[in-house]
Phi, psi and omega in degrees: 000142177280130182298335178301327178293316178298311182299319181290337181239040188305319182299325178286321183277342183305318179296321178292322177295318179298321178294318182292315183237078187296342179282346179284133182275165176301320180297319178295318179294325176294322177296318182296315177042046174086001181276117186300315181296321178296318178298314180301317180296318180292321178298316178300313184294311187286322184263354177065041180242168181277171182300316182299318180293319178298317179295321178298316180295320179294320178299316178297320177300314179300314181297317180291325180290326179298326183286346183282000000 
């Protein structure tokens, strides 16, 4: 899936992102507002993981969302 689709439909994808990364708050998701780099940074910060792992998780999310 192209991240532009997620960004353009953030309100629809926000719930899926919240399900995937449940520690992210509504306020954080509102700040991210579909920006991939912002999401990666928040995942790193909240989950205490590195950039590569955050990017891997986002890629898996994109791949899984495409299958729906």
